[in-house]
VEXMIDO-145734 format. One record per atom (N, C-alpha, C): residue in one letter; chain; atom name; y, x, z. Coordinates in steps of 0.1 Angstrom, whole numbers. Layout:
<atoms>
A|A|CA|Y|X|Z $
...
</atoms>
This chain:
<atoms>
M|A|N|1030|950|1050 $
M|A|CA|1030|957|1037 $
M|A|C|1016|963|1034 $
A|A|N|1006|958|1042 $
A|A|CA|992|963|1040 $
A|A|C|987|960|1027 $
D|A|N|991|949|1021 $
D|A|CA|986|944|1008 $
D|A|C|993|950|996 $
V|A|N|1003|958|998 $
V|A|CA|1011|964|988 $
V|A|C|1005|978|984 $
T|A|N|1002|980|972 $
T|A|CA|997|993|968 $
T|A|C|1007|1004|969 $
L|A|N|1003|1017|970 $
L|A|CA|1012|1028|971 $
L|A|C|1021|1029|959 $
S|A|N|1015|1027|947 $
S|A|CA|1023|1028|935 $
S|A|C|1035|1018|935 $
R|A|N|1033|1006|940 $
R|A|CA|1043|996|940 $
R|A|C|1054|1000|951 $
K|A|N|1049|1006|962 $
K|A|CA|1059|1011|972 $
K|A|C|1068|1022|966 $
L|A|N|1062|1031|958 $
L|A|CA|1069|1042|952 $
L|A|C|1079|1037|942 $
V|A|N|1075|1027|934 $
V|A|CA|1085|1021|925 $
V|A|C|1097|1015|932 $
A|A|N|1093|1008|943 $
A|A|CA|1104|1002|951 $
A|A|C|1113|1012|957 $
E|A|N|1108|1024|962 $
E|A|CA|1116|1034|967 $
E|A|C|1125|1041|956 $
F|A|N|1119|1042|944 $
F|A|CA|1127|1047|933 $
F|A|C|1139|1038|930 $
I|A|N|1136|1025|929 $
I|A|CA|1147|1016|926 $
I|A|C|1157|1015|937 $
G|A|N|1152|1015|949 $
G|A|CA|1162|1014|961 $
G|A|C|1171|1027|961 $
T|A|N|1165|1038|959 $
T|A|CA|1174|1051|960 $
T|A|C|1183|1051|948 $
F|A|N|1178|1047|936 $
F|A|CA|1186|1046|924 $
F|A|C|1198|1037|927 $
A|A|N|1196|1025|933 $
A|A|CA|1207|1016|935 $
A|A|C|1217|1022|946 $
L|A|N|1211|1029|956 $
L|A|CA|1220|1035|966 $
L|A|C|1229|1045|960 $
V|A|N|1224|1054|951 $
V|A|CA|1233|1064|945 $
V|A|C|1242|1058|935 $
L|A|N|1238|1049|927 $
L|A|CA|1247|1042|917 $
L|A|C|1258|1035|924 $
G|A|N|1254|1028|935 $
G|A|CA|1264|1020|942 $
G|A|C|1273|1028|951 $
G|A|N|1268|1038|958 $
G|A|CA|1276|1046|967 $
G|A|C|1284|1057|961 $
P|A|N|1277|1068|957 $
P|A|CA|1284|1078|949 $
P|A|C|1291|1073|937 $
G|A|N|1285|1063|930 $
G|A|CA|1292|1057|919 $
G|A|C|1305|1052|922 $
T|A|N|1306|1045|933 $
T|A|CA|1319|1040|938 $
T|A|C|1329|1051|941 $
A|A|N|1324|1062|947 $
A|A|CA|1332|1073|950 $
A|A|C|1338|1079|937 $
A|A|N|1329|1081|927 $
A|A|CA|1333|1087|914 $
A|A|C|1344|1078|907 $
A|A|N|1341|1065|907 $
A|A|CA|1350|1055|901 $
A|A|C|1364|1055|908 $
T|A|N|1363|1056|922 $
T|A|CA|1376|1057|930 $
T|A|C|1384|1069|926 $
F|A|N|1378|1081|926 $
F|A|CA|1385|1093|922 $
F|A|C|1390|1092|908 $
M|A|N|1382|1086|899 $
M|A|CA|1386|1085|885 $
M|A|C|1399|1077|884 $
I|A|N|1399|1065|891 $
I|A|CA|1411|1057|891 $
I|A|C|1423|1064|897 $
A|A|N|1420|1071|908 $
A|A|CA|1431|1078|915 $
A|A|C|1437|1089|906 $
K|A|N|1429|1096|898 $
K|A|CA|1434|1106|889 $
K|A|C|1443|1099|877 $
T|A|N|1439|1088|873 $
T|A|CA|1446|1081|862 $
T|A|C|1459|1075|867 $
T|A|N|1459|1069|879 $
T|A|CA|1471|1062|884 $
T|A|C|1480|1071|893 $
G|A|N|1474|1082|897 $
G|A|CA|1482|1091|906 $
G|A|C|1483|1086|920 $
V|A|N|1474|1076|924 $
V|A|CA|1474|1071|938 $
V|A|C|1467|1082|947 $
Q|A|N|1474|1085|958 $
Q|A|CA|1469|1094|967 $
Q|A|C|1457|1089|975 $
F|A|N|1446|1097|976 $
F|A|CA|1434|1092|983 $
F|A|C|1437|1091|998 $
S|A|N|1433|1079|1004 $
S|A|CA|1436|1077|1018 $
S|A|C|1424|1070|1024 $
M|A|N|1426|1065|1037 $
M|A|CA|1415|1058|1044 $
M|A|C|1412|1045|1037 $
A|A|N|1421|1039|1029 $
A|A|CA|1418|1027|1022 $
A|A|C|1407|1029|1012 $
Q|A|N|1409|1040|1004 $
Q|A|CA|1398|1043|994 $
Q|A|C|1385|1047|1001 $
L|A|N|1386|1055|1012 $
L|A|CA|1374|1058|1019 $
L|A|C|1367|1046|1025 $
G|A|N|1375|1036|1029 $
G|A|CA|1369|1024|1034 $
G|A|C|1361|1016|1024 $
I|A|N|1367|1016|1011 $
I|A|CA|1360|1009|1000 $
I|A|C|1347|1016|997 $
I|A|N|1347|1030|997 $
I|A|CA|1335|1037|994 $
I|A|C|1324|1034|1005 $
S|A|N|1328|1035|1018 $
S|A|CA|1319|1032|1029 $
S|A|C|1314|1018|1028 $
F|A|N|1322|1009|1024 $
F|A|CA|1318|995|1023 $
F|A|C|1308|993|1012 $
A|A|N|1310|1001|1001 $
A|A|CA|1300|1000|990 $
A|A|C|1286|1005|994 $
F|A|N|1286|1016|1002 $
F|A|CA|1273|1021|1007 $
F|A|C|1267|1010|1016 $
M|A|N|1275|1004|1025 $
M|A|CA|1270|994|1034 $
M|A|C|1264|982|1026 $
M|A|N|1271|977|1016 $
M|A|CA|1266|965|1009 $
M|A|C|1253|968|1001 $
V|A|N|1253|980|995 $
V|A|CA|1241|983|987 $
V|A|C|1229|985|996 $
I|A|N|1231|990|1008 $
I|A|CA|1219|992|1017 $
I|A|C|1215|978|1022 $
I|A|N|1224|969|1025 $
I|A|CA|1220|956|1029 $
I|A|C|1212|949|1019 $
A|A|N|1217|950|1006 $
A|A|CA|1209|944|995 $
A|A|C|1195|950|993 $
M|A|N|1194|963|994 $
M|A|CA|1181|969|992 $
M|A|C|1171|966|1004 $
I|A|N|1177|966|1016 $
I|A|CA|1168|963|1027 $
I|A|C|1161|949|1025 $
Y|A|N|1169|939|1021 $
Y|A|CA|1163|926|1019 $
Y|A|C|1156|925|1006 $
A|A|N|1158|934|996 $
A|A|CA|1151|933|983 $
A|A|C|1138|940|984 $
I|A|N|1137|951|990 $
I|A|CA|1124|959|990 $
I|A|C|1119|963|1004 $
G|A|N|1126|959|1014 $
G|A|CA|1121|962|1028 $
G|A|C|1107|957|1030 $
H|A|N|1103|946|1025 $
H|A|CA|1090|940|1027 $
H|A|C|1080|946|1018 $
I|A|N|1084|955|1009 $
I|A|CA|1075|961|999 $
I|A|C|1072|975|1004 $
S|A|N|1083|983|1006 $
S|A|CA|1081|998|1009 $
S|A|C|1086|1001|1022 $
G|A|N|1093|992|1029 $
G|A|CA|1100|996|1041 $
G|A|C|1115|1000|1039 $
C|A|N|1118|1002|1026 $
C|A|CA|1132|1006|1022 $
C|A|C|1137|1018|1030 $
H|A|N|1129|1029|1029 $
H|A|CA|1134|1041|1035 $
H|A|C|1146|1046|1027 $
I|A|N|1144|1048|1014 $
I|A|CA|1154|1053|1004 $
I|A|C|1162|1065|1010 $
N|A|N|1155|1073|1017 $
N|A|CA|1161|1085|1023 $
N|A|C|1149|1094|1028 $
P|A|N|1148|1106|1022 $
P|A|CA|1137|1115|1027 $
P|A|C|1137|1118|1041 $
A|A|N|1149|1119|1047 $
A|A|CA|1150|1122|1062 $
A|A|C|1144|1111|1070 $
V|A|N|1146|1099|1066 $
V|A|CA|1140|1087|1073 $
V|A|C|1125|1087|1071 $
T|A|N|1120|1090|1059 $
T|A|CA|1106|1090|1057 $
T|A|C|1099|1101|1065 $
L|A|N|1104|1113|1066 $
L|A|CA|1098|1123|1073 $
L|A|C|1099|1120|1088 $
A|A|N|1110|1114|1093 $
A|A|CA|1111|1110|1107 $
A|A|C|1100|1100|1111 $
L|A|N|1099|1090|1102 $
L|A|CA|1089|1079|1105 $
L|A|C|1075|1084|1105 $
A|A|N|1072|1094|1096 $
A|A|CA|1059|1100|1095 $
A|A|C|1056|1108|1108 $
A|A|N|1066|1115|1112 $
A|A|CA|1065|1123|1125 $
A|A|C|1062|1115|1137 $
A|A|N|1068|1103|1137 $
A|A|CA|1066|1093|1148 $
A|A|C|1054|1084|1146 $
R|A|N|1046|1087|1135 $
R|A|CA|1034|1079|1132 $
R|A|C|1037|1065|1129 $
K|A|N|1048|1062|1123 $
K|A|CA|1052|1049|1118 $
K|A|C|1049|1047|1103 $
T|A|N|1047|1059|1096 $
T|A|CA|1043|1059|1082 $
T|A|C|1032|1069|1080 $
P|A|N|1022|1066|1072 $
P|A|CA|1011|1076|1070 $
P|A|C|1016|1088|1063 $
W|A|N|1011|1100|1068 $
W|A|CA|1015|1113|1062 $
W|A|C|1011|1113|1047 $
S|A|N|1000|1106|1044 $
S|A|CA|995|1106|1030 $
S|A|C|1005|1100|1021 $
D|A|N|1014|1091|1026 $
D|A|CA|1024|1085|1017 $
D|A|C|1037|1093|1015 $
V|A|N|1039|1103|1024 $
V|A|CA|1051|1111|1024 $
V|A|C|1054|1118|1011 $
P|A|N|1045|1126|1005 $
P|A|CA|1048|1133|992 $
P|A|C|1053|1123|981 $
G|A|N|1046|1112|980 $
G|A|CA|1050|1102|970 $
G|A|C|1063|1096|972 $
Y|A|N|1066|1093|985 $
Y|A|CA|1079|1087|989 $
Y|A|C|1090|1097|985 $
L|A|N|1088|1109|989 $
L|A|CA|1099|1119|987 $
L|A|C|1101|1121|972 $
V|A|N|1091|1122|964 $
V|A|CA|1092|1123|949 $
V|A|C|1100|1111|944 $
A|A|N|1096|1099|948 $
A|A|CA|1102|1087|943 $
A|A|C|1117|1087|947 $
Q|A|N|1120|1091|959 $
Q|A|CA|1134|1091|964 $
Q|A|C|1143|1101|957 $
F|A|N|1138|1113|955 $
F|A|CA|1146|1123|948 $
F|A|C|1147|1120|934 $
A|A|N|1137|1114|927 $
A|A|CA|1138|1110|913 $
A|A|C|1148|1099|912 $
G|A|N|1147|1089|921 $
G|A|CA|1157|1078|921 $
G|A|C|1171|1083|923 $
G|A|N|1173|1093|931 $
G|A|CA|1186|1098|933 $
G|A|C|1192|1105|921 $
I|A|N|1184|1112|914 $
I|A|CA|1188|1118|901 $
I|A|C|1191|1108|891 $
A|A|N|1182|1098|890 $
A|A|CA|1184|1088|880 $
A|A|C|1196|1079|882 $
G|A|N|1199|1077|895 $
G|A|CA|1210|1069|899 $
G|A|C|1223|1077|895 $
A|A|N|1223|1090|897 $
A|A|CA|1235|1098|894 $
A|A|C|1237|1099|879 $
L|A|N|1226|1099|871 $
L|A|CA|1227|1099|857 $
L|A|C|1232|1086|852 $
A|A|N|1229|1075|859 $
A|A|CA|1234|1062|855 $
A|A|C|1249|1061|858 $
I|A|N|1254|1068|868 $
I|A|CA|1269|1069|870 $
I|A|C|1275|1075|857 $
W|A|N|1269|1085|853 $
W|A|CA|1275|1092|840 $
W|A|C|1274|1082|829 $
G|A|N|1262|1075|828 $
G|A|CA|1261|1065|817 $
G|A|C|1271|1054|817 $
V|A|N|1276|1050|829 $
V|A|CA|1286|1040|830 $
V|A|C|1300|1045|829 $
L|A|N|1303|1056|836 $
L|A|CA|1317|1061|836 $
L|A|C|1320|1072|826 $
G|A|N|1309|1078|820 $
G|A|CA|1311|1088|810 $
G|A|C|1318|1101|815 $
K|A|N|1324|1108|806 $
K|A|CA|1330|1121|810 $
K|A|C|1340|1120|821 $
P|A|N|1349|1109|821 $
P|A|CA|1358|1108|832 $
P|A|C|1351|1108|846 $
G|A|N|1340|1101|846 $
G|A|CA|1332|1101|858 $
G|A|C|1327|1115|863 $
V|A|N|1323|1123|853 $
V|A|CA|1318|1136|855 $
V|A|C|1330|1144|860 $
D|A|N|1342|1143|854 $
D|A|CA|1354|1150|858 $
D|A|C|1358|1146|872 $
A|A|N|1355|1134|876 $
A|A|CA|1359|1129|889 $
A|A|C|1349|1133|900 $
G|A|N|1338|1140|896 $
G|A|CA|1329|1146|905 $
G|A|C|1315|1140|905 $
L|A|N|1313|1128|899 $
L|A|CA|1300|1122|898 $
L|A|C|1293|1120|912 $
G|A|N|1302|1119|922 $
G|A|CA|1296|1117|935 $
G|A|C|1291|1130|942 $
V|A|N|1293|1141|936 $
V|A|CA|1289|1154|942 $
V|A|C|1297|1157|955 $
L|A|N|1290|1162|965 $
L|A|CA|1296|1165|978 $
L|A|C|1297|1180|980 $
S|A|N|1306|1184|989 $
S|A|CA|1307|1198|993 $
S|A|C|1316|1198|1005 $
Y|A|N|1316|1210|1012 $
Y|A|CA|1326|1211|1023 $
Y|A|C|1334|1224|1021 $
A|A|N|1344|1226|1028 $
A|A|CA|1353|1237|1026 $
A|A|C|1346|1250|1029 $
P|A|N|1347|1260|1021 $
P|A|CA|1340|1273|1024 $
P|A|C|1345|1278|1037 $
G|A|N|1336|1284|1045 $
G|A|CA|1339|1289|1058 $
G|A|C|1338|1278|1069 $
N|A|N|1335|1266|1065 $
N|A|CA|1334|1255|1075 $
N|A|C|1320|1250|1077 $
T|A|N|1310|1260|1076 $
T|A|CA|1296|1256|1076 $
T|A|C|1292|1250|1090 $
G|A|N|1297|1256|1100 $
G|A|CA|1293|1251|1114 $
G|A|C|1297|1236|1116 $
H|A|N|1310|1233|1113 $
H|A|CA|1314|1219|1114 $
H|A|C|1307|1210|1105 $
A|A|N|1304|1215|1092 $
A|A|CA|1297|1207|1082 $
A|A|C|1283|1204|1087 $
F|A|N|1276|1214|1092 $
F|A|CA|1262|1212|1097 $
F|A|C|1262|1202|1108 $
F|A|N|1271|1203|1118 $
F|A|CA|1272|1194|1129 $
F|A|C|1275|1180|1125 $
A|A|N|1284|1179|1115 $
A|A|CA|1288|1166|1110 $
A|A|C|1276|1158|1104 $
E|A|N|1268|1166|1095 $
E|A|CA|1257|1160|1089 $
E|A|C|1246|1157|1099 $
L|A|N|1244|1166|1109 $
L|A|CA|1234|1165|1119 $
L|A|C|1236|1152|1128 $
I|A|N|1248|1151|1133 $
I|A|CA|1251|1139|1142 $
I|A|C|1252|1126|1134 $
G|A|N|1257|1127|1122 $
G|A|CA|1257|1115|1114 $
G|A|C|1244|1109|1110 $
T|A|N|1235|1118|1106 $
T|A|CA|1221|1114|1102 $
T|A|C|1213|1111|1114 $
F|A|N|1216|1117|1125 $
F|A|CA|1209|1114|1138 $
F|A|C|1212|1099|1141 $
L|A|N|1224|1095|1141 $
L|A|CA|1228|1082|1145 $
L|A|C|1221|1072|1135 $
L|A|N|1221|1075|1122 $
L|A|CA|1215|1066|1112 $
L|A|C|1200|1064|1116 $
V|A|N|1193|1075|1117 $
V|A|CA|1179|1074|1119 $
V|A|C|1176|1068|1133 $
F|A|N|1184|1071|1143 $
F|A|CA|1182|1065|1156 $
F|A|C|1183|1050|1155 $
V|A|N|1193|1045|1148 $
V|A|CA|1194|1030|1146 $
V|A|C|1182|1024|1139 $
V|A|N|1177|1032|1129 $
V|A|CA|1165|1027|1122 $
V|A|C|1154|1025|1132 $
F|A|N|1151|1035|1140 $
F|A|CA|1140|1034|1150 $
F|A|C|1143|1022|1160 $
G|A|N|1155|1021|1164 $
G|A|CA|1158|1011|1175 $
G|A|C|1158|997|1170 $
T|A|N|1161|995|1157 $
T|A|CA|1162|981|1152 $
T|A|C|1150|977|1143 $
A|A|N|1144|987|1136 $
A|A|CA|1134|983|1125 $
A|A|C|1120|986|1129 $
T|A|N|1118|995|1139 $
T|A|CA|1104|999|1142 $
T|A|C|1100|995|1156 $
D|A|N|1109|990|1164 $
D|A|CA|1105|986|1178 $
D|A|C|1104|971|1179 $
G|A|N|1092|966|1182 $
G|A|CA|1090|952|1183 $
G|A|C|1098|945|1193 $
R|A|N|1104|952|1203 $
R|A|CA|1112|946|1213 $
R|A|C|1127|943|1209 $
A|A|N|1131|949|1197 $
A|A|CA|1144|947|1192 $
A|A|C|1147|933|1188 $
T|A|N|1159|929|1188 $
T|A|CA|1163|915|1184 $
T|A|C|1159|913|1169 $
P|A|N|1150|904|1166 $
P|A|CA|1145|902|1152 $
P|A|C|1156|900|1142 $
G|A|N|1154|906|1130 $
G|A|CA|1162|903|1119 $
G|A|C|1175|910|1117 $
W|A|N|1180|917|1128 $
W|A|CA|1193|923|1127 $
W|A|C|1193|937|1121 $
Y|A|N|1182|943|1119 $
Y|A|CA|1181|957|1113 $
Y|A|C|1188|957|1100 $
G|A|N|1188|946|1092 $
G|A|CA|1194|946|1079 $
G|A|C|1209|947|1079 $
L|A|N|1215|944|1091 $
L|A|CA|1230|946|1092 $
L|A|C|1233|958|1101 $
A|A|N|1224|961|1111 $
A|A|CA|1227|972|1120 $
A|A|C|1227|986|1113 $
I|A|N|1217|988|1105 $
I|A|CA|1215|1001|1098 $
I|A|C|1227|1003|1088 $
P|A|N|1230|994|1079 $
P|A|CA|1242|996|1071 $
P|A|C|1255|997|1078 $
S|A|N|1256|990|1090 $
S|A|CA|1268|991|1098 $
S|A|C|1271|1005|1103 $
V|A|N|1260|1012|1108 $
V|A|CA|1262|1025|1113 $
V|A|C|1265|1035|1102 $
V|A|N|1259|1032|1090 $
V|A|CA|1263|1041|1078 $
V|A|C|1278|1039|1075 $
F|A|N|1283|1027|1075 $
F|A|CA|1297|1025|1073 $
F|A|C|1306|1033|1083 $
A|A|N|1302|1031|1096 $
A|A|CA|1310|1038|1106 $
A|A|C|1309|1053|1105 $
V|A|N|1297|1058|1103 $
V|A|CA|1296|1073|1103 $
V|A|C|1303|1079|1091 $
I|A|N|1302|1072|1079 $
I|A|CA|1309|1078|1067 $
I|A|C|1324|1079|1069 $
T|A|N|1330|1070|1076 $
T|A|CA|1345|1070|1078 $
T|A|C|1349|1082|1087 $
V|A|N|1340|1088|1095 $
V|A|CA|1343|1099|1103 $
V|A|C|1338|1112|1097 $
V|A|N|1326|1112|1091 $
V|A|CA|1320|1124|1086 $
V|A|C|1325|1128|1072 $
A|A|N|1329|1118|1064 $
A|A|CA|1332|1120|1050 $
A|A|C|1343|1131|1048 $
P|A|N|1354|1131|1056 $
P|A|CA|1364|1140|1054 $
P|A|C|1360|1155|1055 $
V|A|N|1348|1157|1062 $
V|A|CA|1343|1171|1064 $
V|A|C|1333|1174|1053 $
T|A|N|1323|1166|1051 $
T|A|CA|1312|1169|1042 $
T|A|C|1310|1159|1030 $
G|A|N|1317|1148|1031 $
G|A|CA|1315|1137|1021 $
G|A|C|1304|1128|1027 $
A|A|N|1298|1131|1038 $
A|A|CA|1288|1123|1044 $
A|A|C|1276|1120|1036 $
A|A|N|1267|1130|1034 $
A|A|CA|1255|1128|1026 $
A|A|C|1245|1119|1034 $
L|A|N|1242|1123|1046 $
L|A|CA|1232|1116|1055 $
L|A|C|1219|1114|1048 $
N|A|N|1216|1120|1037 $
N|A|CA|1205|1117|1029 $
N|A|C|1203|1128|1019 $
P|A|N|1192|1136|1019 $
P|A|CA|1190|1146|1010 $
P|A|C|1189|1142|995 $
A|A|N|1184|1130|993 $
A|A|CA|1183|1125|979 $
A|A|C|1196|1121|974 $
R|A|N|1204|1115|982 $
R|A|CA|1218|1111|978 $
R|A|C|1226|1124|975 $
Y|A|N|1224|1134|983 $
Y|A|CA|1231|1147|981 $
Y|A|C|1228|1154|969 $
I|A|N|1215|1156|966 $
I|A|CA|1211|1165|955 $
I|A|C|1211|1158|942 $
G|A|N|1209|1145|942 $
G|A|CA|1208|1137|929 $
G|A|C|1220|1139|921 $
P|A|N|1233|1137|926 $
P|A|CA|1245|1139|918 $
P|A|C|1246|1154|913 $
M|A|N|1242|1163|922 $
M|A|CA|1244|1177|918 $
M|A|C|1235|1181|906 $
I|A|N|1223|1176|906 $
I|A|CA|1214|1179|895 $
I|A|C|1219|1172|882 $
A|A|N|1222|1159|884 $
A|A|CA|1227|1151|873 $
A|A|C|1240|1157|866 $
R|A|N|1249|1162|875 $
R|A|CA|1261|1168|869 $
R|A|C|1258|1181|862 $
A|A|N|1249|1189|867 $
A|A|CA|1245|1201|860 $
A|A|C|1238|1197|847 $
V|A|N|1230|1187|846 $
V|A|CA|1223|1183|834 $
V|A|C|1233|1178|823 $
V|A|N|1243|1171|827 $
V|A|CA|1252|1165|817 $
V|A|C|1264|1175|813 $
G|A|N|1264|1187|819 $
G|A|CA|1273|1197|815 $
G|A|C|1285|1198|824 $
G|A|N|1284|1193|836 $
G|A|CA|1296|1194|845 $
G|A|C|1292|1203|857 $
G|A|N|1283|1212|855 $
G|A|CA|1278|1220|866 $
G|A|C|1287|1232|870 $
K|A|N|1297|1234|863 $
K|A|CA|1306|1246|867 $
K|A|C|1312|1243|881 $
G|A|N|1311|1253|889 $
G|A|CA|1317|1251|903 $
G|A|C|1309|1244|913 $
L|A|N|1296|1240|909 $
L|A|CA|1288|1234|919 $
L|A|C|1284|1245|930 $
L|A|N|1285|1241|943 $
L|A|CA|1282|1250|954 $
L|A|C|1268|1249|958 $
W|A|N|1259|1255|950 $
W|A|CA|1244|1254|953 $
W|A|C|1241|1261|967 $
Q|A|N|1249|1271|971 $
Q|A|CA|1247|1278|983 $
Q|A|C|1248|1269|995 $
Q|A|N|1254|1257|994 $
Q|A|CA|1256|1248|1005 $
Q|A|C|1244|1238|1007 $
V|A|N|1234|1239|997 $
V|A|CA|1223|1230|998 $
V|A|C|1215|1231|1011 $
P|A|N|1212|1244|1015 $
P|A|CA|1204|1245|1028 $
P|A|C|1211|1238|1040 $
T|A|N|1225|1239|1040 $
T|A|CA|1232|1232|1052 $
T|A|C|1229|1218|1052 $
Y|A|N|1231|1211|1040 $
Y|A|CA|1229|1197|1040 $
Y|A|C|1214|1193|1042 $
F|A|N|1205|1200|1036 $
F|A|CA|1191|1197|1038 $
F|A|C|1186|1199|1052 $
V|A|N|1189|1211|1057 $
V|A|CA|1184|1214|1071 $
V|A|C|1190|1204|1081 $
A|A|N|1203|1202|1080 $
A|A|CA|1209|1193|1090 $
A|A|C|1203|1179|1089 $
T|A|N|1201|1173|1077 $
T|A|CA|1197|1159|1076 $
T|A|C|1182|1158|1080 $
F|A|N|1174|1167|1075 $
F|A|CA|1159|1166|1079 $
F|A|C|1158|1168|1094 $
L|A|N|1165|1178|1100 $
L|A|CA|1164|1181|1114 $
L|A|C|1169|1169|1122 $
A|A|N|1180|1163|1118 $
A|A|CA|1185|1152|1125 $
A|A|C|1175|1140|1126 $
G|A|N|1168|1138|1115 $
G|A|CA|1158|1127|1115 $
G|A|C|1147|1130|1125 $
L|A|N|1142|1142|1125 $
L|A|CA|1132|1146|1135 $
L|A|C|1137|1145|1149 $
L|A|N|1149|1149|1152 $
L|A|CA|1155|1148|1165 $
L|A|C|1157|1133|1169 $
A|A|N|1161|1125|1160 $
A|A|CA|1162|1111|1163 $
A|A|C|1149|1104|1166 $
A|A|N|1139|1108|1159 $
A|A|CA|1125|1103|1161 $
A|A|C|1120|1107|1175 $
A|A|N|1122|1120|1179 $
A|A|CA|1118|1124|1192 $
A|A|C|1126|1118|1203 $
T|A|N|1139|1116|1201 $
T|A|CA|1147|1110|1211 $
T|A|C|1144|1096|1214 $
Y|A|N|1141|1088|1203 $
Y|A|CA|1137|1074|1205 $
Y|A|C|1123|1073|1211 $
A|A|N|1115|1082|1207 $
A|A|CA|1101|1082|1213 $
A|A|C|1102|1083|1228 $
W|A|N|1111|1091|1233 $
W|A|CA|1113|1093|1247 $
W|A|C|1120|1081|1253 $
L|A|N|1131|1077|1247 $
L|A|CA|1140|1067|1252 $
L|A|C|1133|1053|1252 $
G|A|N|1126|1050|1241 $
G|A|CA|1120|1037|1240 $
G|A|C|1106|1036|1245 $
A|A|N|1101|1047|1252 $
A|A|CA|1087|1046|1257 $
A|A|C|1085|1036|1268 $
V|A|N|1074|1029|1267 $
V|A|CA|1071|1019|1277 $
V|A|C|1061|1025|1287 $
R|A|N|1065|1025|1300 $
R|A|CA|1056|1030|1311 $
R|A|C|1045|1020|1314 $
A|A|N|1033|1025|1315 $
A|A|CA|1022|1016|1318 $
A|A|C|1024|1011|1332 $
T|A|N|1022|998|1334 $
T|A|CA|1023|992|1347 $
T|A|C|1009|989|1353 $
P|A|N|1006|993|1365 $
P|A|CA|993|991|1371 $
P|A|C|991|975|1372 $
A|A|N|979|971|1371 $
A|A|CA|975|957|1372 $
A|A|C|977|952|1386 $
P|A|N|982|940|1388 $
P|A|CA|984|934|1401 $
P|A|C|970|934|1409 $
A|A|N|971|935|1422 $
A|A|CA|959|936|1430 $
A|A|C|950|924|1428 $
A|A|N|956|912|1426 $
A|A|CA|948|900|1424 $
A|A|C|941|900|1411 $
A|A|N|946|907|1401 $
A|A|CA|939|908|1388 $
A|A|C|929|919|1387 $
A|A|N|929|927|1397 $
A|A|CA|920|939|1397 $
A|A|C|906|934|1398 $
A|A|N|897|942|1392 $
A|A|CA|882|939|1393 $
A|A|C|878|940|1407 $
P|A|N|870|931|1412 $
P|A|CA|865|932|1426 $
P|A|C|856|944|1428 $
E|A|N|858|949|1440 $
E|A|CA|850|961|1444 $
E|A|C|835|957|1445 $
R|A|N|827|966|1442 $
R|A|CA|812|964|1443 $
R|A|C|809|966|1458 $
V|A|N|802|956|1464 $
V|A|CA|799|957|1478 $
V|A|C|784|959|1480 $
T|A|N|780|969|1488 $
T|A|CA|766|972|1490 $
T|A|C|762|966|1504 $
V|A|N|752|957|1504 $
V|A|CA|748|951|1517 $
V|A|C|734|957|1521 $
A|A|N|734|962|1534 $
A|A|CA|722|968|1539 $
A|A|C|712|957|1542 $
S|A|N|699|960|1539 $
S|A|CA|689|950|1541 $
S|A|C|680|954|1553 $
</atoms>
């Protein structure tokens, strides 16, 4: 990616995050909208479809923009990569702006597609039950930790099996959502979380938004990324091996005359 300008990387991150929010939270909003219309009770079947939508859009974006920007499409991933010196700190502000802007634009696109019924169905906004902050924080922490850990283990380590990161990363997202979503909706991504909230407030559906929960989601996801980076730095470290004796430089010998 050395020959790609920063501006192109930022556009790629904007498009990737836009697609993530349109495809993921958009599927959630559409599912709830259909459920309200048909009276079908929400179950693991619907949750499985939502998780699958997230998985598929992430696969698509990894192979569409991974070679351009790295396809972070998640501020927690970007910060973790920078902390591990896998991404220049100078790129971080631009990446975060592009990702948050993409998240908001993607959520507005959900409204553009589904209209008011989509807003009434939540527009992909997440929340957790009041008084359940501890469980919600832990759910987002462990879920995001596993996501970022897999990113480091498959996409940043040259020893990893080549080519499988495009399936491994979306797969862990699918698995984590099915467990975490009943508690928090499974944000695992600050841009995915805040984008629908801002968009819903903009289009007039902001009544009842739980802005006081924002610190829980943000702190948990950003902290989880940093913890995953530190854990993989320790776990994946390569210990230096002393050179074999035969390969060592010969000792200098002084001969008395």
